[in-house]
N, C-alpha and C positions, 0 to 999 in steps of 0.2 A: 832304487830303494825308496820306500814310502817315508814321507816326513811325518814324524810323530805329531799327533794332534796338539799336544801341549806346546811343542816348539812352533807350530804354525800359527797359533793364536797370538794376536798382538798383546804386548805388555800393557796392562792397565795401571796407570799411575793415579793413585788416590792421594789428594792433599787434604790434610786436616784443616780445620778452620783457623787454627793458630798459624799454620804455614801461609795460608792465603792472606791473613792479616799482616804477617811479617813482610810478604812480598809487596803488598800495597804500601806499607810504611816505608820500605826500602826505596820504592819507585818515587814516592813523593819527596822523601828526604834527599834523594839523589838529584831530583829536579831543583830543589831549593839550594843545594850546594852549588849546582851549575849557575844559578842566578847570583849567588854570592861571589863566585869566581868572575862572572861577567861584570859585576859591580867593581871588583878589585881591579880588573884590567881597564875598566872605564875611568876610574880615578887615576890610575897610572898614566893613562893617555892625557887626562887633563893636566897633570903635573908636567909631563913631557912637552906639551904644547905651550906651556906658560913661560914667561920671561921674568928674570929677577927684577924686583922693584928698585927704584932709584934711591939715592942716598937720603933724600928728604923723608920719604916714607919709611925707610929703614931706621932713621933716627927717631921718628915718632914711635915706631914699634919698640925700640929699645927703651924709650921713656915709659911707655906703658908696661913693659916687662918689669922694670924696676918698681913701678907703682904697684903692680900686682904681686911683687915679691917672688918672681919666677926666675930661677937661675938659668936653666937650659934655654938657649936661644932657639927660636923657631924661625925657619926660613919664610920669607915673604915673596910671593910671586903673583904676577898679573896674568890672568887667563883670558883669552879671547872668547872662550866658550862657557865659562862659569856664569851661572845666572844669579848667584847670591854669594856673599862672603861665606867661607866655610873653612874648616880645618880638617886635615887628613894626614895619615901617616902615624903608625904606632910608635916606631922607634925614633924616627926623625920627622917630627911634625912639620907640616907645611901649611901656612895660611894662604888660601887662594882668594884673590880679589878679582872681580870682573874688571877687565882692562880699562873700561871707561869710567869706573866708579870714582877714582880719586879726583877726576876733573869735575865731577858733579856735586861733590860734598865738601863742606869746609873741614878744616882740621879738627874742630871739636867733634863732629860726627864721626870722622875716621878714628879718632881716639876711642870713642865708645865702641866702635866695631872691633878694634884691636883688643880692647880690654875683654870684650865678650869672648873672642876666640881664645885668648890666653887663659881665661877662666876655665874653658873646656879642657885645655891642656893641663892646667894645674890640678883639676879635679880628677884627671884620668878618665874622662868620659869616653874617649875613643876605645879604651880597653873594656870599659863596662858595656859599651854598645856591642862590641864583638862578642862578649860573653852572652849578652841577651840574644843576639842573633843565633849563636850556636845552640843555645837552649831551645829557642823557638823552632829550629830545624829538627832537633831531636824529639821535641814534644809538641809538634805542630797540631796534633789532634786535641790538645787540652785548651779549652776556651779561656780558662782562668789565667793561663800563661800569657795569652795575647792581651788580655785585659791588664795584667800586671805590667807588661812591657809598655803598653800605652800610657799607663799612669806614671811609670818611671821616666819616660820621655818627657811628659808634661812637667813633672816635678823637677827634672834635671834643668829644664829651661828656666823655671822659676828660681831655682837656686843660683844659676849663673846670672840671671838678671839682678838678683840681690847683691851678688859679688860686684857686679859692674856699678850698681848704684852706690855701694860703699866706696869703691875705688874712685868714682867721679867726685864724690864729696859735694861741694857747692854747685857743681855743674850737673848734678843728678837729674834736675828738671828737664834737661835736654834729651835724656835717653829715650822717653816714649816717642818724641819726634823723630829720633834717629831710626827707631824701628819702623815707623810709618814711611820715612823717606826710602829706606832700603827695600821695604815691601813694594813700594810703587815702582822702583827700578827693577826689582826682581821678577814680579809677576807679569810684566809686559814683555818678557823675553821667554823663549822656549825653556821649559823646565828640565834642562839637561843635567843640572847639578843640584836641583832641589832634592830633599831627603838626605843630603849629607848633613853632618853636624855643623851647624853654623848659626848665623844671626836669625835667619828666617827659614824654617824647615818646611812649613806648610801654612796655607791660608787658615785652616781650621783652628789652629792654636794661637795665631797672632792676636786676635781680638781678645781672647781670654787672658793672654799675658799682659797686654796693655791695661785691661780692666783690673787685673790683679795688682799691677804697679800703682795705678792711680787711686785705688780704693783704700789704701792704707798709708801711714806715714813711711817715708823713706827709711830703710834700716840704717842703723849706726854701725852694726857689725854683722858679718856673714858667718861667724863661727857658730858651731852647733851648741857649744856650752855643755857644762856638766849635767844640768837638768835634762836637756834634750837627749844626751847620750844615755843617761839612766832610763829615760822613758823608752827609748828604742830597745835597750837590753831587756827591760821588763816585758815589753810587747813581744819580743822574739821568744 
């Protein structure tokens, strides 16, 4: 029997431009989700390869936690692969220190590092960073979102620096030197853990942070205040 001409002709699939745009968005978003998962397992690997810190460092961390007014305790681990001090873990925060860092810095410098990481935990910066990442995946095509996220990261570090300066009190003058010392040790190693939330996230922002600290008087309080809150609400 002869095959009808209509059945023999190949099916023509026509995609609208909206469908093409959606497929492109889906492909890029899926690739970015895979990168996020890769980062997740990378951080888990860093934690798994780390060792608990000794009693002396744990005691210094507890002192800083009380000074920062933070109740939940954060675990402290020494990592052979971390390039810079950082904090990770949404529900159970872990502070990671490069394994050789405690032997190269005095207690005053380590105190400033611990205060910095605890300030990130107190502010909930890990959760904010996750929300930023998810929004950036969903709206990767929007240049203003990339700009907004960059500004948020910069202002986040400035806010944490001010919290540390307030917590250090009379020792606040040592904090810029601490940032320089940590950067010297971090940027001479492979950047395996840079871009995590920590003391030094990138070279590009470090100089601006130190200039910001030194260009104005040290803050007496890190609170937003009623006037600041009203200004934010009005702007919003």
